[in-house]
C-alpha positions as CSV (number, residue, x, y, z in Angstrom):
1,M,0.0,0.0,0.0
2,E,1.4,3.4,-1.0
3,R,2.1,5.8,1.9
4,K,0.1,9.0,2.1
5,V,2.1,11.9,0.9
6,R,3.4,14.0,3.8
7,V,5.6,17.0,3.2
8,R,7.1,19.6,5.5
9,F,8.4,23.1,5.6
10,A,10.9,23.6,8.5
11,P,11.9,27.2,8.9
12,S,14.2,28.6,11.6
13,P,12.6,31.6,13.5
14,T,15.5,33.9,12.7
15,G,14.0,36.7,10.7
16,G,11.8,37.7,7.8
17,L,10.5,35.2,5.3
18,H,12.3,35.6,2.0
19,L,10.3,35.0,-1.2
20,G,12.5,31.9,-1.8
21,G,11.2,30.5,1.5
22,V,7.6,31.2,0.5
23,R,8.2,29.4,-2.9
24,T,9.6,26.4,-1.0
25,V,6.4,26.4,1.1
26,L,4.3,26.8,-2.0
27,F,5.9,23.8,-3.9
28,N,5.5,21.6,-0.8
29,Y,1.9,22.7,-0.4
30,L,1.0,22.2,-4.1
31,F,2.6,18.8,-4.2
32,A,0.8,17.6,-1.1
33,K,-2.6,18.9,-2.2
34,H,-2.1,17.5,-5.7
35,F,-1.8,14.0,-4.2
36,G,-4.4,14.6,-1.4
37,G,-1.6,14.6,1.2
38,D,-0.6,16.6,4.3
39,F,1.5,19.7,4.6
40,I,3.3,20.0,7.9
41,L,5.0,23.1,9.3
42,R,7.8,22.3,11.8
43,I,9.8,25.0,13.6
44,E,13.5,24.3,13.6
45,D,14.6,26.4,16.6
46,T,17.5,24.3,17.9
47,D,20.0,27.1,17.5
48,Q,18.9,29.3,20.4
49,T,21.6,31.9,19.7
50,R,19.9,32.8,16.4
51,F,16.3,32.8,17.7
52,V,14.5,36.1,17.1
53,E,11.4,37.2,19.1
54,G,8.3,37.4,16.9
55,A,9.8,35.5,13.9
56,E,7.6,32.4,14.4
57,E,4.4,34.4,14.6
58,Y,5.5,36.3,11.5
59,I,6.0,33.0,9.6
60,F,2.5,31.9,10.4
61,E,1.1,35.3,9.4
62,C,2.8,35.2,6.1
63,L,1.5,31.7,5.3
64,K,-2.0,32.8,6.3
65,W,-1.8,35.8,4.0
66,C,-0.7,33.5,1.1
67,G,-3.5,31.0,1.8
68,L,-0.9,28.2,2.5
69,T,-2.4,26.8,5.7
70,P,-0.6,23.8,7.3
71,D,-2.5,20.7,8.2
72,E,-0.2,20.2,11.2
73,S,2.0,22.7,13.0
74,P,2.7,24.2,16.5
75,L,-0.3,26.4,15.9
76,H,-2.7,23.8,14.4
77,G,-1.6,20.8,16.4
78,G,-1.5,17.3,15.0
79,P,-0.7,13.6,15.7
80,Y,3.1,14.1,15.8
81,A,3.3,17.0,18.2
82,P,5.3,18.8,19.4
83,Y,6.2,20.6,16.2
84,R,8.9,22.8,17.7
85,Q,12.3,21.1,17.8
86,S,13.2,22.9,21.1
87,E,10.3,21.0,22.7
88,R,11.6,17.6,21.3
89,K,15.1,18.0,22.8
90,E,14.9,14.7,24.7
91,I,14.1,12.7,21.6
92,Y,17.4,13.4,19.8
93,R,20.0,12.3,22.3
94,Q,18.9,8.6,22.2
95,Y,19.5,8.6,18.4
96,A,22.9,10.4,18.8
97,E,23.9,7.9,21.5
98,Q,22.8,5.0,19.3
99,L,25.1,6.2,16.5
100,V,28.0,6.4,18.9
101,K,27.2,2.8,20.1
102,D,27.1,1.5,16.5
103,G,30.4,3.2,15.6
104,H,28.9,5.8,13.3
105,A,29.5,8.8,15.6
106,Y,31.8,9.8,18.5
107,Y,32.1,12.1,21.4
108,A,34.3,15.2,20.8
109,F,35.7,17.1,23.8
110,D,37.7,19.8,22.0
111,T,37.2,23.3,23.3
112,S,36.5,26.2,20.9
113,E,40.0,27.5,21.7
114,E,41.6,24.2,20.7
115,L,39.7,24.2,17.4
116,D,40.7,27.8,16.7
117,A,44.3,26.9,17.3
118,K,44.0,24.0,14.8
119,R,42.4,26.4,12.2
120,K,45.4,28.7,12.6
121,E,47.9,25.8,12.3
122,I,46.2,24.1,9.3
123,P,44.9,26.1,6.3
124,N,41.3,25.1,5.4
125,F,41.2,22.8,8.5
126,Q,38.3,20.4,8.6
127,Y,37.3,18.1,11.5
128,N,37.4,14.9,9.4
129,H,39.1,11.5,8.9
130,Q,42.4,13.2,8.2
131,H,42.5,15.1,11.5
132,R,40.2,13.4,14.0
133,L,43.0,11.3,15.5
134,T,45.0,14.4,16.3
135,L,42.0,15.9,18.3
136,R,40.4,15.1,21.6
137,N,37.6,12.7,21.0
138,S,36.5,9.1,21.6
139,V,38.2,7.9,18.4
140,S,41.6,9.2,19.5
141,L,41.2,8.5,23.3
142,S,41.0,5.2,25.0
143,E,37.6,3.8,26.2
144,T,38.8,4.5,29.8
145,E,39.7,8.1,29.1
146,T,36.5,8.7,27.3
147,A,34.4,7.1,30.1
148,K,36.2,9.2,32.7
149,L,35.6,12.5,30.8
150,L,31.9,11.6,30.4
151,E,31.7,10.8,34.1
152,E,33.2,14.1,34.9
153,N,30.5,15.8,32.7
154,M,33.2,17.2,30.5
155,P,31.4,19.4,27.9
156,H,31.2,17.6,24.6
157,V,29.5,17.3,21.3
158,I,28.6,14.2,19.2
159,R,29.9,14.2,15.7
160,I,29.1,11.9,12.8
161,K,32.1,9.7,11.8
162,M,32.1,10.2,8.0
163,P,33.6,7.2,6.2
164,D,36.8,8.1,4.4
165,N,36.3,6.2,1.2
166,E,32.6,5.7,0.3
167,E,30.4,6.9,-2.5
168,V,27.1,8.4,-1.2
169,K,24.3,8.8,-3.7
170,F,20.6,9.5,-3.9
171,T,18.1,10.3,-6.6
172,D,16.8,13.8,-6.6
173,M,13.4,14.4,-8.1
174,I,14.7,17.4,-10.1
175,R,18.3,16.6,-10.7
176,G,18.3,12.8,-11.1
177,E,21.1,10.8,-9.6
178,V,23.4,12.8,-7.4
179,N,26.8,11.4,-6.2
180,F,29.2,12.5,-3.4
181,H,32.4,11.2,-2.0
182,S,32.3,10.8,1.7
183,S,35.8,12.1,2.2
184,Q,34.8,15.5,1.0
185,T,32.5,16.1,3.9
186,D,33.6,16.9,7.4
187,D,32.4,15.2,10.6
188,K,29.4,17.4,11.3
189,V,28.2,18.0,14.8
190,L,25.0,16.1,15.5
191,L,24.4,17.0,19.1
192,K,25.7,20.2,20.7
193,A,27.2,20.6,24.2
194,D,23.8,22.0,25.4
195,G,22.1,18.8,24.4
196,M,20.4,20.5,21.4
197,P,20.6,18.7,18.1
198,T,22.0,20.4,15.0
199,Y,19.8,20.6,11.9
200,H,21.5,17.5,10.5
201,L,20.4,15.1,13.2
202,A,17.0,16.8,13.9
203,V,15.8,16.9,10.3
204,V,16.5,13.2,9.8
205,V,14.9,12.1,13.1
206,D,11.9,14.3,12.8
207,D,11.3,13.4,9.1
208,Y,11.3,9.7,10.2
209,L,9.1,10.2,13.3
210,M,6.6,12.4,11.4
211,K,6.5,10.0,8.5
212,I,7.6,12.6,5.9
213,T,7.5,11.0,2.4
214,H,9.0,13.9,0.3
215,A,11.4,16.6,1.4
216,F,11.8,19.7,-0.7
217,R,14.4,22.3,0.1
218,G,16.7,24.9,-1.5
219,E,19.7,23.7,-3.5
220,E,22.1,25.4,-0.9
221,W,21.4,22.2,1.2
222,L,22.9,19.9,-1.4
223,P,26.4,19.8,0.3
224,S,24.8,18.5,3.5
225,A,23.0,15.7,1.6
226,P,25.7,13.0,2.2
227,V,25.5,13.5,6.0
228,H,21.7,13.1,5.8
229,V,21.8,10.1,3.5
230,L,24.2,8.3,5.9
231,L,22.2,9.2,8.9
232,W,19.1,7.7,7.2
233,K,21.2,4.6,6.4
234,Y,22.6,4.2,9.9
235,L,19.4,5.0,11.9
236,F,16.3,4.0,9.9
237,G,17.4,2.3,6.6
238,L,17.5,4.0,3.2
239,E,14.2,2.4,2.3
240,N,12.5,4.8,4.8
241,M,14.2,7.9,3.5
242,P,11.9,10.5,1.9
243,Q,12.2,11.4,-1.8
244,W,14.2,14.6,-2.0
245,A,14.1,17.5,-4.4
246,H,16.6,20.4,-4.1
247,L,14.9,23.5,-5.6
248,P,16.8,25.9,-7.8
249,L,17.7,29.3,-6.4
250,I,15.8,32.5,-7.1
251,L,18.4,34.7,-8.7
252,K,19.1,38.4,-8.8
253,P,17.5,40.2,-11.8
254,D,20.8,40.0,-13.8
255,G,21.0,36.3,-13.0
256,N,24.3,36.7,-11.2
257,G,23.9,35.0,-7.8
258,K,21.2,34.4,-5.3
259,L,18.6,37.2,-4.7
260,S,19.1,38.8,-1.3
261,K,17.5,41.5,0.8
262,R,20.4,43.7,-0.1
263,D,19.5,43.4,-3.8
264,G,15.9,44.5,-3.0
265,D,17.2,47.5,-1.0
266,R,19.5,48.5,-3.8
267,L,17.0,48.0,-6.7
268,G,13.9,49.2,-4.8
269,F,11.7,46.2,-4.5
270,P,10.7,43.9,-1.6
271,V,12.2,40.4,-1.1
272,F,10.2,39.5,2.0
273,A,6.5,38.4,2.0
274,M,5.5,40.9,4.6
275,N,7.0,43.9,6.5
276,W,9.7,42.8,8.9
277,T,11.6,44.8,11.5
278,D,14.5,42.9,13.1
279,P,14.0,43.5,16.9
280,R,17.7,43.2,17.5
281,T,18.9,45.8,15.0
282,N,15.6,47.7,14.1
283,D,16.5,47.0,10.5
284,F,13.3,47.3,8.5
285,A,12.4,45.5,5.3
286,Q,9.2,46.2,3.4
287,G,7.1,43.2,2.3
288,F,5.1,42.4,-0.9
289,R,1.9,42.6,1.1
290,E,2.5,46.2,2.3
291,R,3.9,47.2,-1.1
292,G,0.4,46.5,-2.4
293,F,0.5,43.0,-3.8
294,L,-2.5,40.6,-3.7
295,P,-1.8,37.2,-2.2
296,E,-3.2,35.6,-5.4
297,A,-0.7,37.5,-7.5
298,F,2.3,36.8,-5.2
299,V,1.6,33.1,-5.1
300,N,1.0,33.0,-8.9
301,M,4.3,34.8,-9.5
302,L,6.3,32.5,-7.2
303,A,4.8,29.4,-8.7
304,V,6.1,30.2,-12.2
305,L,9.5,31.2,-10.9
306,G,11.2,27.9,-11.9
307,W,8.1,25.9,-12.9
308,N,5.6,25.8,-15.7
309,D,2.9,23.5,-16.8
310,G,4.3,23.0,-20.3
311,T,1.9,25.5,-21.9
312,E,2.0,29.3,-22.4
313,Q,-0.4,29.8,-19.5
314,E,0.9,32.3,-16.9
315,I,-2.1,33.2,-14.8
316,F,-3.1,30.4,-12.4
317,T,-5.6,30.2,-9.6
318,M,-4.6,28.1,-6.5
319,E,-7.0,25.4,-7.7
320,E,-5.3,25.2,-11.1
321,L,-1.8,25.2,-9.5
322,V,-2.8,22.3,-7.2
323,Q,-4.3,20.4,-10.2
324,K,-1.3,21.0,-12.6
325,F,1.7,21.0,-10.3
326,S,4.3,18.3,-10.7
327,M,8.0,18.2,-9.7
328,D,9.1,17.0,-13.1
329,R,8.2,20.5,-14.5
330,V,10.5,22.3,-12.0
331,H,13.5,23.6,-13.7
332,K,17.1,22.6,-12.7
333,G,18.5,26.1,-13.2
334,G,17.9,29.2,-11.1
335,A,15.1,31.5,-12.0
336,K,15.8,35.3,-12.4
337,F,13.5,37.5,-10.4
338,D,11.9,40.3,-12.4
339,Y,10.0,42.9,-10.4
340,E,8.3,44.4,-13.4
341,K,6.9,40.9,-14.2
342,A,5.8,40.6,-10.6
343,K,3.9,43.9,-10.9
344,W,2.4,42.6,-14.2
345,F,1.0,39.6,-12.3
346,N,-0.5,41.9,-9.7
347,H,-2.1,44.1,-12.4
348,E,-3.7,41.1,-14.0
349,W,-5.1,39.8,-10.7
350,I,-6.5,43.2,-9.8
351,K,-8.3,43.2,-13.1
352,R,-9.6,39.6,-12.6
353,L,-10.7,39.7,-9.0
354,P,-14.2,40.8,-8.0
355,V,-14.3,44.2,-6.3
356,S,-15.5,42.5,-3.1
357,S,-12.0,40.9,-2.8
358,L,-10.3,44.3,-3.1
359,Q,-12.5,46.5,-0.9
360,L,-10.8,45.7,2.5
361,P,-7.1,46.1,1.5
362,V,-7.8,49.2,-0.7
363,K,-9.9,50.8,2.1
364,R,-6.8,50.5,4.3
365,S,-4.8,52.4,1.7
366,F,-7.4,55.2,1.7
367,E,-7.5,55.4,5.5
368,E,-3.7,55.6,5.6
369,Q,-4.0,58.7,3.5
370,G,-6.7,60.2,5.9
371,I,-9.6,59.5,3.5
372,A,-12.6,58.0,5.3
373,I,-14.9,55.7,3.2
374,D,-18.4,55.7,4.6
375,N,-20.4,54.6,1.5
376,E,-19.5,51.0,0.7
377,E,-21.8,50.8,-2.3
378,M,-20.3,53.9,-3.9
379,F,-16.8,52.6,-3.0
380,A,-17.5,49.3,-4.9
381,K,-18.6,51.3,-8.0
382,V,-15.5,53.4,-7.9
383,L,-13.1,50.4,-7.6
384,E,-14.9,48.7,-10.5
385,L,-14.4,51.8,-12.6
386,V,-10.7,52.3,-11.9
387,K,-9.2,48.8,-11.2
388,D,-7.9,48.3,-14.7
389,R,-5.7,51.3,-14.2
390,C,-4.1,50.0,-11.0
391,T,-0.9,47.9,-10.7
392,L,-0.5,47.9,-6.9
393,L,-3.2,48.4,-4.3
394,P,-2.0,51.9,-3.2
395,D,-2.5,53.0,-6.8
396,F,-6.2,53.1,-6.1
397,V,-5.8,56.2,-4.0
398,P,-4.4,58.6,-6.7
399,Q,-6.6,56.9,-9.3
400,S,-9.8,57.5,-7.4
401,S,-9.4,59.7,-4.3
402,F,-11.2,62.6,-6.1
403,F,-14.4,60.6,-5.8
404,F,-14.3,61.1,-2.1
405,K,-12.9,64.6,-1.6
406,L,-12.3,67.7,-3.6
407,P,-9.0,67.5,-5.6
408,E,-6.2,69.2,-3.6
409,T,-4.9,70.8,-6.8
410,I,-6.5,71.7,-10.1
411,D,-4.3,71.7,-13.2
412,I,-5.4,75.2,-14.3
413,A,-2.2,75.6,-16.5
414,S,-3.6,72.9,-18.8
415,I,-7.0,74.7,-19.2
416,K,-6.0,78.4,-19.4
417,P,-4.2,78.5,-22.9
418,K,-7.4,77.4,-24.7
419,W,-9.9,79.0,-22.3
420,D,-12.1,81.8,-23.7
421,E,-15.3,83.6,-23.1
422,K,-17.2,81.1,-25.4
423,K,-16.1,78.2,-23.1
424,N,-16.8,80.2,-20.0
425,Q,-20.4,80.8,-21.3
426,F,-20.8,77.2,-22.2
427,F,-19.9,75.9,-18.7
428,M,-22.1,78.5,-17.0
429,E,-25.0,77.2,-19.1
430,L,-23.9,73.6,-18.4
431,I,-24.3,74.3,-14.7
432,R,-27.8,75.5,-15.2
433,A,-28.7,72.5,-17.4
434,Y,-27.2,70.1,-14.9
435,E,-29.2,71.7,-12.1
436,L,-32.4,71.0,-14.0
437,T,-31.6,67.5,-15.3
438,T,-34.1,65.1,-13.9
439,L,-32.1,61.9,-14.6
440,W,-28.6,62.0,-13.2
441,Q,-27.2,59.2,-15.4
442,H,-24.1,58.8,-17.5
443,D,-25.9,58.8,-20.9
444,E,-28.1,61.7,-20.0
445,L,-25.2,63.8,-18.8
446,E,-23.2,63.1,-22.0
447,K,-26.2,63.8,-24.3
448,E,-26.8,67.2,-22.5
449,L,-23.2,68.3,-22.9
450,K,-23.0,67.2,-26.6
451,E,-26.3,68.9,-27.5
452,M,-25.2,72.1,-25.8
453,A,-21.7,71.9,-27.5
454,A,-23.5,71.8,-30.9
455,A,-25.6,74.8,-30.0
456,H,-22.5,76.7,-29.0
457,Q,-20.6,75.5,-32.0
458,I,-17.8,74.0,-29.9
459,K,-16.4,70.5,-30.6
460,P,-17.1,68.2,-27.7
461,G,-13.5,67.2,-27.6
462,E,-12.4,70.7,-26.7
463,L,-14.7,70.6,-23.7
464,M,-13.9,67.1,-22.3
465,A,-10.3,68.0,-21.1
466,P,-11.4,71.1,-19.0
467,F,-14.4,69.2,-17.7
468,R,-12.2,66.3,-16.6
469,I,-9.7,68.6,-14.9
470,M,-12.6,70.4,-13.1
471,L,-13.8,67.1,-11.7
472,V,-10.5,65.2,-10.9
473,G,-7.9,67.9,-10.8
474,G,-5.8,66.6,-13.8
475,K,-5.8,64.7,-17.1
476,F,-6.4,61.2,-15.7
477,G,-9.1,59.0,-14.4
478,P,-12.0,56.9,-15.9
479,G,-14.8,58.2,-18.1
480,V,-15.7,61.7,-17.1
481,F,-19.5,61.1,-17.2
482,D,-19.0,58.0,-15.0
483,I,-17.2,60.3,-12.5
484,A,-20.0,62.9,-12.6
485,Q,-22.7,60.2,-12.1
486,I,-20.9,58.7,-9.1
487,I,-20.0,62.0,-7.3
488,G,-23.5,63.3,-7.9
489,R,-25.2,66.5,-9.1
490,E,-24.2,68.8,-6.2
491,E,-20.6,67.8,-6.1
492,T,-20.2,68.0,-9.9
493,I,-21.6,71.5,-10.0
494,T,-19.5,72.6,-7.0
495,R,-16.4,71.5,-8.7
496,I,-17.2,73.2,-12.0
497,K,-17.8,76.4,-10.2
498,H,-14.7,76.1,-8.1
499,T,-12.4,75.7,-11.2
500,M,-14.2,78.6,-13.0
501,Q,-13.4,80.8,-10.0
502,L,-9.8,79.8,-10.2
503,L,-9.7,80.6,-13.9
504,H,-10.9,84.2,-13.2
505,L,-8.5,85.0,-10.5
């Protein structure tokens, strides 16, 4: 019987969530849901020196915004709790001790000062088969000496004993067969002096105990693969090892190296999912959410960074992604990040989504600018009218704030050169006509203006630009009669009068 698909994302709570991390979550999630499996979120907080207050909550908030809800996690619970490694500390020692007992690991008593001295003495020093006999550990010491040091509670770590002449290989779902030589990897620490496991031991033990079937992670973890393969072999048998996929990197826009926060700062775009302020340094990074991206667009953009479904399709709903996703369509090479393309995705999603999905986030943008929205029905009409013109959510404010308040400035300079008494007379009569119009509707307002223009022997085109500027303050915005209809009779007339006063100053 085939095992149920179980995948996991295992972040360290050390800072903001980079878009590469979110893409790893996304690929895990899509793969699990495609096969009707479970997506687990496990917090790898074994390195307490790097723990950052608030980072775990931030990770959950990011995933909630993206719609990538875990089936099991420290927040959601599950049958394999606890899901924080710091709460599983007691589990790992028994496995580390078992490795020592079986001859696959050893106790190392070296102090940091002794190791620093070795590094100075030997260029490119590595704690490995070449040097372990010259150091203070249970391989170089006698059983009696080792037992004595342990009895005295001498601080120590447990290191894997890497074989010095063994080929280590596994099949990667993206890269095919990957081979390593064991002598090229050092004897990694598995259990630290404080009893906490390192990532190497914890990830293998937890994946086994949580019945993980597939493990997807960034390609930067490939050099650690031989350690993990051997740990699986020694502890649980390779037949129980999850299938692995090492995902390609997200690259800088020029393709030259991995995309970093520094690149975003330099080039003016976010690289984190949401705003993040490092509590230790107060270093601030803006997120895609706060820049004005929709979660649908953000997820869509990430999905096609290094994957496609084999067609020309670029816009995918979450349902389509779940249905079409497969690891064999993930590219081996890194994917260049293109911020202009990211904005294109957002523009497309703004156009496609119903206004009801946009109202709440756009309303926040208005409130941030001190504009209160108290008529939801009118607000919905306005958003429908202008959404095709908006790329990011904050764009709605300049594109439509004039619906809710008198424009702060009027572009008089664009009206004045062609303004004359004939036009002045026209707009005075238009005010009177609009005051008497019984039906305040787009078509009626347009018909009224055009009939009056004919009577005054003025081309309608010569009147539209000044009329637009009177209502919105400049040469932008949707159809001018749509604007007039929505802001209403009284406001339309007030704005025409206001601009005419400015023209006569």
